[in-house]
VOPAGU-2260 file (C-alpha; in pm, 1 decimal, decimal comma):
REM VOPAGU-2260
SITE   aa  ch    i         X         Y         Z
SITE  MET   A    0     355,7    3683,6   -3666,7
SITE  PRO   A    1     300,4    3289,9   -3582,3
SITE  THR   A    2     221,6    3212,7   -3239,1
SITE  ARG   A    3     478,1    3029,5   -3042,2
SITE  THR   A    4     397,7    2639,0   -2944,3
SITE  LEU   A    5     393,7    2605,0   -2571,2
SITE  ILE   A    6     441,3    2283,3   -2370,2
SITE  ASN   A    7     138,8    2339,5   -2159,7
SITE  ASP   A    8     -50,3    2388,4   -2493,3
SITE  ILE   A    9      32,8    2038,1   -2629,2
SITE  ILE   A   10      31,4    1832,8   -2309,8
SITE  GLU   A   11    -253,1    1686,2   -2114,6
SITE  PRO   A   12     -93,3    1525,6   -1785,7
SITE  GLU   A   13    -316,7    1248,7   -1741,1
SITE  VAL   A   14    -315,4    1125,5   -2099,5
SITE  PHE   A   15      61,6    1196,7   -2158,8
SITE  ALA   A   16     130,6    1007,6   -1811,0
SITE  SER   A   17     -57,6     720,4   -1951,3
SITE  TYR   A   18      95,0     717,7   -2292,3
SITE  VAL   A   19     465,8     712,6   -2148,3
SITE  ARG   A   20     374,5     422,8   -1925,0
SITE  GLU   A   21     248,9     228,8   -2211,0
SITE  GLU   A   22     572,5     320,2   -2438,6
SITE  ILE   A   23     791,9     225,0   -2151,9
SITE  GLY   A   24     640,7    -118,6   -2159,9
SITE  LEU   A   25     698,8    -146,3   -2533,8
SITE  ARG   A   26    1048,5     -16,6   -2542,2
SITE  SER   A   27    1204,8    -190,0   -2259,2
SITE  ALA   A   28    1411,6    -468,0   -2348,6
SITE  LEU   A   29    1390,7    -595,5   -1981,4
SITE  ILE   A   30     997,3    -626,0   -1978,0
SITE  ASN   A   31     993,1    -767,6   -2348,9
SITE  SER   A   32    1244,4   -1048,3   -2224,2
SITE  GLY   A   33    1033,3   -1163,1   -1962,5
SITE  ILE   A   34    1249,1   -1124,0   -1669,5
SITE  VAL   A   35    1066,0    -834,2   -1559,8
SITE  THR   A   36     698,9    -862,7   -1516,4
SITE  GLN   A   37     430,3    -599,4   -1442,5
SITE  ASP   A   38     245,2    -706,5   -1120,2
SITE  ARG   A   39     -85,1    -561,1   -1077,5
SITE  ARG   A   40     -82,0    -650,7    -715,5
SITE  LEU   A   41     241,7    -431,2    -694,5
SITE  ASN   A   42      60,2    -140,6    -863,5
SITE  ARG   A   43    -202,1    -167,0    -621,8
SITE  LEU   A   44      55,0    -145,5    -345,3
SITE  VAL   A   45     249,8     139,1    -531,2
SITE  ALA   A   46     -56,5     350,8    -520,2
SITE  GLY   A   47    -117,7     311,2    -158,4
SITE  GLY   A   48     213,2     493,6     -81,5
SITE  GLY   A   49     478,9     433,7     166,0
SITE  ARG   A   50     861,1     396,6     166,0
SITE  THR   A   51     855,4     -12,9     149,3
SITE  ILE   A   52     611,2    -278,9      48,2
SITE  ASN   A   53     543,6    -590,5     251,5
SITE  MET   A   54     496,1    -911,3      44,3
SITE  PRO   A   55     415,2   -1191,8     253,1
SITE  PHE   A   56     462,7   -1550,8     110,7
SITE  TRP   A   57     426,4   -1924,1     224,7
SITE  ARG   A   58     768,5   -2105,4     259,1
SITE  ARG   A   59     784,7   -2409,8      40,3
SITE  ILE   A   60     677,7   -2734,3     236,6
SITE  GLY   A   61     890,8   -3029,4     263,8
SITE  GLY   A   62     961,5   -3352,9     466,9
SITE  ASP   A   63     882,7   -3706,0     369,5
SITE  SER   A   64     558,4   -3898,9     327,8
SITE  GLU   A   65     447,8   -4118,7     627,7
SITE  ILE   A   66     283,1   -4474,3     614,5
SITE  LEU   A   67     -81,4   -4470,4     689,7
SITE  SER   A   68    -180,9   -4647,6    1005,3
SITE  ASP   A   69    -507,6   -4699,8    1184,5
SITE  LEU   A   70    -306,9   -4665,6    1507,5
SITE  THR   A   71     -71,6   -4392,5    1464,9
SITE  PRO   A   72    -199,5   -4053,5    1353,8
SITE  LEU   A   73     -24,2   -3827,2    1098,2
SITE  THR   A   74     233,9   -3577,3    1251,7
SITE  PRO   A   75     164,1   -3248,4    1092,1
SITE  ASP   A   76     453,0   -3022,1     987,9
SITE  LYS   A   77     446,7   -2636,8    1015,6
SITE  ILE   A   78     355,0   -2420,9     737,9
SITE  ASP   A   79     559,7   -2099,8     767,6
SITE  VAL   A   80     485,3   -1769,9     638,2
SITE  ASP   A   81     749,8   -1514,8     576,0
SITE  LYS   A   82     774,3   -1183,3     399,6
SITE  ASP   A   83     980,8   -1012,6     115,8
SITE  ILE   A   84    1009,1    -619,0     159,3
SITE  ALA   A   85    1056,0    -418,1    -162,5
SITE  THR   A   86    1178,3     -47,7    -140,6
SITE  MET   A   87     956,7     205,0    -319,2
SITE  HIS   A   88    1152,6     432,7    -572,9
SITE  PHE   A   89    1020,6     794,7    -593,3
SITE  ARG   A   90    1218,8     955,4    -891,6
SITE  GLY   A   91    1153,3    1249,4   -1093,2
SITE  LYS   A   92    1298,6    1475,8   -1386,5
SITE  ALA   A   93    1226,8    1808,9   -1520,9
SITE  TRP   A   94    1339,7    1930,4   -1879,0
SITE  GLY   A   95    1365,2    2253,8   -2013,0
SITE  ALA   A   96    1252,0    2400,7   -2343,8
SITE  SER   A   97    1575,2    2408,5   -2498,7
SITE  GLU   A   98    1603,7    2030,5   -2452,7
SITE  LEU   A   99    1240,4    1963,1   -2608,8
SITE  ALA   A  100    1285,4    2244,7   -2875,3
SITE  SER   A  101    1338,2    1991,6   -3173,6
SITE  ALA   A  102    1040,2    1798,8   -3060,6
SITE  ILE   A  103     820,4    2097,7   -3017,6
SITE  ALA   A  104     898,5    2194,0   -3356,6
SITE  GLY   A  105     778,3    1867,8   -3534,0
SITE  ASP   A  106     438,1    1794,4   -3669,6
SITE  SER   A  107     352,1    1529,9   -3380,6
SITE  ALA   A  108     502,1    1698,3   -3068,6
SITE  VAL   A  109     326,5    1513,6   -2831,3
SITE  GLU   A  110     433,6    1168,8   -2987,5
SITE  ALA   A  111     814,8    1298,2   -3019,2
SITE  ILE   A  112     815,9    1422,7   -2670,0
SITE  SER   A  113     656,1    1122,7   -2496,2
SITE  SER   A  114     908,3     901,3   -2704,5
SITE  MET   A  115    1199,0    1089,2   -2552,1
SITE  VAL   A  116    1072,1    1071,5   -2223,6
SITE  ALA   A  117     986,6     707,8   -2237,1
SITE  ASP   A  118    1335,6     634,8   -2361,4
SITE  TRP   A  119    1488,0     813,7   -2093,3
SITE  TRP   A  120    1279,0     631,9   -1836,9
SITE  THR   A  121    1350,2     295,0   -1993,6
SITE  LYS   A  122    1717,6     338,6   -1976,0
SITE  GLU   A  123    1669,1     496,2   -1609,7
SITE  GLU   A  124    1483,0     176,7   -1493,2
SITE  GLN   A  125    1761,4     -29,2   -1626,1
SITE  LYS   A  126    2015,7     158,1   -1435,7
SITE  ILE   A  127    1820,8     117,2   -1111,1
SITE  LEU   A  128    1779,0    -275,2   -1190,9
SITE  ILE   A  129    2143,1    -320,9   -1241,7
SITE  ALA   A  130    2236,5     -92,3    -925,5
SITE  THR   A  131    1973,3    -321,7    -734,6
SITE  LEU   A  132    2121,9    -641,4    -867,6
SITE  ARG   A  133    2475,4    -542,5    -792,2
SITE  GLY   A  134    2365,1    -485,1    -433,6
SITE  VAL   A  135    2192,0    -825,5    -421,5
SITE  PHE   A  136    2487,5   -1030,0    -539,3
SITE  ASN   A  137    2702,2    -832,2    -305,1
SITE  SER   A  138    2489,1    -965,4       1,4
SITE  PRO   A  139    2676,2   -1225,9     209,1
SITE  SER   A  140    2346,2   -1409,7     210,7
SITE  MET   A  141    2379,2   -1465,3    -194,9
SITE  ALA   A  142    2720,6   -1621,1    -182,0
SITE  THR   A  143    2568,9   -1955,3    -307,1
SITE  HIS   A  144    2438,8   -1786,3    -605,6
SITE  VAL   A  145    2768,5   -1623,1    -732,8
SITE  ALA   A  146    2995,9   -1811,9    -955,0
SITE  ASP   A  147    3328,7   -1634,1    -916,4
SITE  ARG   A  148    3575,5   -1739,3   -1214,4
SITE  SER   A  149    3766,8   -1392,0   -1199,4
SITE  GLY   A  150    4067,4   -1432,5   -1435,8
SITE  SER   A  151    3891,5   -1698,3   -1654,5
SITE  VAL   A  152    3720,6   -1623,9   -1994,8
SITE  LEU   A  153    3364,3   -1658,2   -2030,3
SITE  ASP   A  154    3268,8   -1997,9   -2219,5
SITE  ALA   A  155    2995,3   -2231,2   -2231,7
SITE  GLU   A  156    3138,9   -2467,1   -1970,6
SITE  MET   A  157    3163,4   -2191,9   -1732,9
SITE  THR   A  158    2797,5   -2071,7   -1790,7
SITE  LEU   A  159    2673,8   -2441,7   -1757,9
SITE  ASP   A  160    2856,8   -2475,3   -1417,7
SITE  ALA   A  161    2706,9   -2148,0   -1301,8
SITE  LYS   A  162    2345,1   -2260,0   -1384,6
SITE  GLN   A  163    2409,9   -2578,2   -1179,9
SITE  LEU   A  164    2436,6   -2380,2    -874,8
SITE  LEU   A  165    2027,7   -2403,1    -872,3
SITE  GLY   A  166    2082,1   -2750,2    -934,1
SITE  ASP   A  167    1731,3   -2923,8   -1079,3
SITE  SER   A  168    1584,2   -2588,5   -1054,7
SITE  SER   A  169    1813,1   -2447,6   -1305,7
SITE  ASN   A  170    1562,3   -2499,9   -1580,8
SITE  GLN   A  171    1384,7   -2177,7   -1482,7
SITE  LEU   A  172    1667,4   -1973,1   -1589,1
SITE  MET   A  173    1555,9   -1814,1   -1940,1
SITE  ALA   A  174    1782,4   -1508,4   -1998,5
SITE  ILE   A  175    2138,0   -1381,5   -1966,2
SITE  PHE   A  176    2236,3   -1022,7   -1900,7
SITE  MET   A  177    2551,0    -921,6   -2000,8
SITE  HIS   A  178    2801,3    -610,6   -2109,7
SITE  SER   A  179    2835,0    -556,4   -2468,2
SITE  ARG   A  180    3224,3    -645,0   -2455,2
SITE  THR   A  181    3096,4    -983,7   -2311,1
SITE  PHE   A  182    2852,2    -995,0   -2597,7
SITE  THR   A  183    3100,9    -922,5   -2866,9
SITE  HIS   A  184    3345,9   -1178,7   -2727,6
SITE  LEU   A  185    3072,0   -1442,0   -2754,9
SITE  GLN   A  186    3004,8   -1335,4   -3097,3
SITE  LYS   A  187    3373,1   -1376,2   -3191,6
SITE  GLU   A  188    3342,4   -1739,4   -3052,3
SITE  ASN   A  189    3035,7   -1792,2   -3271,3
SITE  LEU   A  190    2850,4   -1887,8   -2954,5
SITE  ILE   A  191    2552,3   -1630,0   -3049,6
SITE  ASP   A  192    2239,5   -1776,5   -3220,6
SITE  PHE   A  193    2010,3   -1543,1   -3397,2
SITE  ILE   A  194    1663,7   -1718,5   -3352,9
SITE  PRO   A  195    1390,1   -1546,2   -3565,0
SITE  ASP   A  196    1032,4   -1508,2   -3431,1
SITE  ALA   A  197     708,2   -1621,3   -3580,0
SITE  ARG   A  198     734,6   -1364,0   -3845,9
SITE  GLY   A  199    1097,2   -1441,0   -3946,9
SITE  GLU   A  200    1230,2   -1142,6   -3753,7
SITE  VAL   A  201    1514,5   -1150,4   -3507,1
SITE  ALA   A  202    1378,4   -1073,6   -3192,3
SITE  PHE   A  203    1625,7   -1154,2   -2945,3
SITE  ASN   A  204    2013,4   -1310,0   -2974,2
SITE  HIS   A  205    2043,6   -1623,9   -2785,5
SITE  TYR   A  206    2338,9   -1794,1   -2602,3
SITE  LEU   A  207    2322,8   -2156,6   -2494,0
SITE  GLY   A  208    1947,2   -2110,0   -2538,8
SITE  TYR   A  209    1917,7   -1812,8   -2319,7
SITE  ARG   A  210    1791,0   -1464,2   -2440,1
SITE  VAL   A  211    2069,7   -1212,4   -2442,0
SITE  ILE   A  212    2013,3    -872,6   -2296,7
SITE  VAL   A  213    2287,5    -632,9   -2326,6
SITE  ASP   A  214    2372,3    -328,8   -2131,5
SITE  ASP   A  215    2690,7    -144,4   -2074,4
SITE  THR   A  216    2608,6     -10,0   -1719,2
SITE  MET   A  217    2672,3    -382,9   -1616,5
SITE  PRO   A  218    2935,8    -416,5   -1328,5
SITE  VAL   A  219    3298,1    -400,5   -1441,8
SITE  ASP   A  220    3552,3    -412,9   -1176,4
SITE  GLY   A  221    3899,3    -384,9   -1346,8
SITE  SER   A  222    3928,5    -685,6   -1564,9
SITE  THR   A  223    3623,4    -851,2   -1410,6
SITE  TYR   A  224    3292,3    -872,5   -1564,1
SITE  SER   A  225    2959,4    -970,4   -1415,4
SITE  THR   A  226    2688,0   -1150,7   -1619,6
SITE  TYR   A  227    2357,1   -1254,4   -1489,0
SITE  LEU   A  228    2156,8   -1555,7   -1557,2
SITE  MET   A  229    1783,6   -1472,8   -1498,9
SITE  ALA   A  230    1441,2   -1655,4   -1462,7
SITE  ASN   A  231    1119,1   -1549,4   -1628,3
SITE  GLY   A  232     941,2   -1316,2   -1398,6
SITE  VAL   A  233    1210,8   -1293,0   -1144,7
SITE  ILE   A  234    1180,4    -919,4   -1109,3
SITE  GLY   A  235     853,7    -764,4    -999,8
SITE  ARG   A  236     766,3    -448,3   -1131,6
SITE  GLY   A  237     482,5    -202,6    -997,7
SITE  ASP   A  238     385,7     163,9   -1135,9
SITE  GLY   A  239     154,5     383,9    -965,6
SITE  GLU   A  240       8,8     700,3    -855,9
SITE  PRO   A  241      -6,6     741,9    -480,4
SITE  VAL   A  242    -283,1     977,1    -344,6
SITE  ASP   A  243    -166,5    1343,5    -395,7
SITE  PHE   A  244     109,3    1243,7    -621,4
SITE  THR   A  245     146,8    1470,8    -924,8
SITE  THR   A  246     307,4    1265,6   -1188,1
SITE  VAL   A  247     322,1    1505,6   -1482,3
SITE  GLU   A  248     288,6    1886,4   -1487,4
SITE  THR   A  249     433,9    2179,3   -1704,2
SITE  SER   A  250     551,0    2509,0   -1587,5
SITE  ARG   A  251     675,9    2861,0   -1758,3
SITE  ASP   A  252     883,5    3097,3   -1663,6
SITE  SER   A  253     734,8    3393,8   -1840,3
SITE  LEU   A  254    1027,5    3630,4   -1735,3
SITE  LEU   A  255    1285,8    3402,3   -1884,5
SITE  GLY   A  256    1062,0    3268,7   -2174,6
SITE  GLU   A  257    1120,4    2912,9   -2060,3
SITE  ASP   A  258     899,4    2624,8   -2087,9
SITE  TYR   A  259     934,4    2325,0   -1839,2
SITE  LEU   A  260     804,2    1951,4   -1849,0
SITE  ILE   A  261     820,1    1789,6   -1501,2
SITE  TYR   A  262     783,0    1399,6   -1471,7
SITE  ARG   A  263     758,8    1234,3   -1125,9
SITE  ARG   A  264     726,9     861,7   -1065,0
SITE  ALA   A  265     666,3     603,4    -780,6
SITE  PHE   A  266     728,9     265,8    -888,2
SITE  VAL   A  267     879,5     -71,2    -761,1
SITE  LEU   A  268    1146,7    -292,9    -927,1
SITE  HIS   A  269    1236,5    -577,7    -705,5
SITE  PRO   A  270    1416,8    -884,2    -730,9
SITE  LEU   A  271    1171,2   -1147,9    -574,9
SITE  GLY   A  272    1302,5   -1334,6    -292,6
SITE  VAL   A  273    1564,8   -1089,8    -156,6
SITE  SER   A  274    1461,2    -859,8      85,0
SITE  TRP   A  275    1540,4    -491,4     100,9
SITE  THR   A  276    1667,1    -433,5     480,0
SITE  GLY   A  277    1826,0    -110,3     434,0
SITE  GLN   A  278    1752,6     243,6     563,2
SITE  ALA   A  279    1762,2     495,3     291,0
SITE  SER   A  280    1919,6     844,2     354,3
SITE  GLY   A  281    1641,0    1016,5     176,5
SITE  THR   A  282    1307,1     938,7      66,9
SITE  THR   A  283    1391,0     624,0    -111,9
SITE  PRO   A  284    1718,4     481,7    -184,0
SITE  SER   A  285    1981,1     629,0    -419,3
SITE  ASN   A  286    2161,0     390,4    -686,0
SITE  ALA   A  287    2469,8     387,3    -455,4
SITE  GLU   A  288    2241,5     248,7    -172,7
SITE  LEU   A  289    2094,4      19,0    -378,4
SITE  MET   A  290    2434,8    -127,6    -442,6
SITE  GLU   A  291    2516,0    -170,0     -70,1
SITE  GLY   A  292    2528,6    -558,3     -14,4
SITE  SER   A  293    2441,2    -489,1     351,9
SITE  ASN   A  294    2095,9    -351,6     230,4
SITE  TRP   A  295    1973,1    -691,0     111,9
SITE  GLN   A  296    1901,7   -1009,3     274,5
SITE  LYS   A  297    1792,1   -1353,9      97,9
SITE  VAL   A  298    1438,0   -1489,2     207,2
SITE  TYR   A  299    1358,2   -1767,1     -45,7
SITE  ASP   A  300    1530,6   -2083,1     -38,2
SITE  ASP   A  301    1827,6   -2114,3    -281,9
SITE  LYS   A  302    1650,4   -2315,8    -559,2
SITE  HIS   A  303    1353,8   -2081,5    -532,6
SITE  LEU   A  304    1597,9   -1777,8    -626,7
SITE  GLY   A  305    1585,3   -1718,2   -1006,2
SITE  PHE   A  306    1919,5   -1544,5   -1078,6
SITE  VAL   A  307    2301,0   -1629,2   -1068,3
SITE  GLU   A  308    2569,1   -1405,2   -1114,7
SITE  ILE   A  309    2900,0   -1527,9   -1326,2
SITE  LYS   A  310    3229,0   -1299,7   -1260,7
SITE  HIS   A  311    3484,6   -1370,7   -1536,3
SITE  SER   A  312    3725,8   -1195,7   -1747,7
SITE  LEU   A  313    3755,1   -1142,3   -2147,1
């Protein structure tokens, strides 16, 4: 009689966790678009634990130059330091053998299971990021970064007016994040370009030169859709394992004959320049709490914030 394959027979937790992390990086449209960057500093801070992470920064210096004189000394301006605060995300998921049965039955069970887990976490990260951005743009402090054209259909002129909210810093905007219905509308208007990469393959669709990222969890309020213009590297992403934090483990209920795979993560997915000021009801914020505008406060100057929201209709 053939021996049944068990999850704990094929998964080595440390190797499996490392493999899944790598797979998420390869599969994530957000990471590959450039708007989300893996920050080694954030990785180290995540590994240090805690509910929030403080990220001090120097405020940009300004003012006018002065005429040099042998008699009058230069007047020094103050260089200010401030801090951006990111919230940690402690999230986990467990799967039973019935959900993994088809993968376990395959020839390469580890690859099949890790592929499913990486896909799941990739989509989960995207949901968390969109919830975060919804909260950021709901913050009263971010009103100057919202182009509210509710009732008007998205077009090129509206998009260019929105990027102008950043003035001469608008050249930092590189990607556009939209709902699939918005994307289809722009396709019908022949406004989507298919630009091949160096190998001649279409890596990303483009709209007005911006890389297009499509996700159906983008905000829709009645007939009003949200579309985001984003700069490269504007979202800081850190992933780590705090002390005594078990990322991957397997379990078996022998009496029920059930195998389980448990995956826990500690990570940061933070819009740089907008500080988390809320108090989570649990260990870390839920998606509903992330969407609350009162939990966010702009700390960067307007032109140094690399994201803009367009509210529009179709």
